[in-house]
C-alpha positions as CSV (number, residue, x, y, z in Angstrom):
1,X,14.6,7.1,30.1
2,X,14.8,9.4,27.1
3,X,12.0,9.5,24.6
4,X,13.1,9.0,21.0
5,X,12.4,12.0,18.9
6,X,11.2,11.5,15.3
7,X,12.1,13.8,12.5
8,X,9.2,15.7,11.1
9,X,7.7,14.3,7.9
10,X,8.8,16.2,4.9
11,X,5.7,17.0,2.8
12,X,5.2,18.5,-0.7
13,X,1.9,20.1,-1.5
14,X,0.2,21.1,-4.7
15,X,-2.9,23.3,-4.6
16,X,-3.8,25.9,-7.2
17,X,-5.8,28.2,-4.8
18,X,-3.1,30.3,-3.0
19,X,-5.2,31.0,0.1
20,X,-6.1,27.3,0.5
21,X,-2.5,26.3,-0.1
22,X,-1.4,28.6,2.7
23,X,-4.1,27.2,5.0
24,X,-2.8,23.7,4.3
25,X,0.8,24.7,5.0
26,X,-0.2,26.1,8.4
27,X,-2.3,23.1,9.3
28,X,0.5,20.7,8.3
29,X,3.1,22.6,10.2
30,X,0.8,22.9,13.3
31,X,0.6,19.0,13.2
32,X,4.4,19.0,13.5
33,X,5.3,18.2,10.0
34,X,7.5,20.2,7.6
35,X,6.3,21.6,4.2
36,X,9.3,21.5,2.0
37,X,7.5,22.6,-1.1
38,X,4.2,24.3,-1.9
39,X,3.3,24.3,-5.6
40,X,0.5,25.9,-7.6
41,X,0.0,23.0,-10.0
42,X,1.0,19.5,-10.7
43,X,3.7,20.3,-13.2
44,X,5.4,22.7,-10.7
45,X,5.2,20.0,-8.1
46,X,6.8,17.4,-10.3
47,X,9.6,19.8,-11.4
48,X,10.4,20.9,-7.9
49,X,10.2,17.4,-6.3
50,X,13.5,16.6,-8.1
51,X,15.3,19.1,-6.0
52,X,14.1,18.3,-2.5
53,X,13.8,15.2,-0.3
54,X,10.1,14.5,0.1
55,X,8.5,11.8,2.3
56,X,4.9,12.4,1.2
57,X,2.9,14.4,-1.3
58,X,-0.5,16.0,-1.0
59,X,-2.2,17.0,-4.3
60,X,-5.4,18.7,-5.3
61,X,-7.3,16.8,-8.0
62,X,-8.3,19.7,-10.2
63,X,-5.4,22.0,-11.1
64,X,-4.3,23.8,-14.2
65,X,-1.3,22.6,-16.3
66,X,-1.2,19.2,-14.8
67,X,-4.0,17.7,-12.6
68,X,-3.4,15.8,-9.3
69,X,-3.8,12.3,-10.7
70,X,-1.2,13.0,-13.5
71,X,1.2,14.4,-11.0
72,X,0.5,11.5,-8.6
73,X,1.4,9.0,-11.2
74,X,4.8,10.5,-11.7
75,X,5.5,11.0,-8.0
76,X,4.3,7.5,-7.0
77,X,6.6,6.0,-9.6
78,X,9.4,7.4,-7.4
79,X,8.2,5.5,-4.4
80,X,6.7,8.5,-2.7
81,X,3.1,8.1,-1.3
82,X,0.5,10.5,-2.6
83,X,-2.6,11.8,-0.9
84,X,-5.4,13.2,-3.1
85,X,-7.3,16.3,-1.8
86,X,-10.4,17.3,-3.6
87,X,-13.7,19.1,-3.4
88,X,-14.8,17.8,-6.8
89,X,-18.1,15.9,-6.6
90,X,-16.6,12.9,-8.5
91,X,-13.6,12.6,-6.3
92,X,-15.3,10.1,-4.0
93,X,-15.5,7.8,-7.1
94,X,-11.7,7.7,-7.5
95,X,-10.9,4.1,-6.8
96,X,-7.7,4.2,-4.7
97,X,-6.6,0.7,-5.7
98,X,-6.6,1.7,-9.3
99,X,-4.9,5.1,-9.0
100,X,-1.5,6.2,-7.8
101,X,-2.8,7.5,-4.5
102,X,-2.8,5.9,-1.1
103,X,-5.5,8.1,0.6
104,X,-8.1,10.6,-0.3
105,X,-9.3,13.7,1.6
106,X,-12.5,15.6,0.7
107,X,-12.4,19.3,1.0
108,X,-12.7,21.1,3.3
109,X,-9.7,19.3,4.9
110,X,-9.2,19.6,8.6
111,X,-6.2,19.0,10.8
112,X,-7.7,15.7,11.8
113,X,-8.4,14.5,8.3
114,X,-4.9,15.6,7.2
115,X,-3.2,13.8,10.1
116,X,-5.1,10.6,9.4
117,X,-4.2,10.6,5.7
118,X,-0.6,11.4,6.6
119,X,-0.4,8.5,9.0
120,X,-2.0,6.1,6.4
121,X,0.3,7.3,3.7
122,X,3.4,6.9,5.9
123,X,2.3,3.4,6.9
124,X,2.0,2.6,3.2
125,X,5.6,3.7,2.7
126,X,7.1,1.5,5.3
């Protein structure tokens, strides 16, 4: 009996802190997923998502140029689930049912919290 292999989930990420963005990329790839795009702000994320196939997007809440919720609104309108990542004290008050995000992760994100949010987002997509 052969086990069915599933393709890695293609993830786009927007985080304005370069070191943290690199940590997220490594964590996501260690979980077996594929980072197809790592942007420094929401506007860059939205612009580049046009050119790549993305299954899921992870966005930081506070970013320059375009924040995570503004980017999430545009991305979610394309049918792509969005996970919000934030260390902002008010982030826990973001009401998921009223925003274009399907899950929220508080910083510092761990491999476990990332995986749970990815699974929740992908279940939402199905």
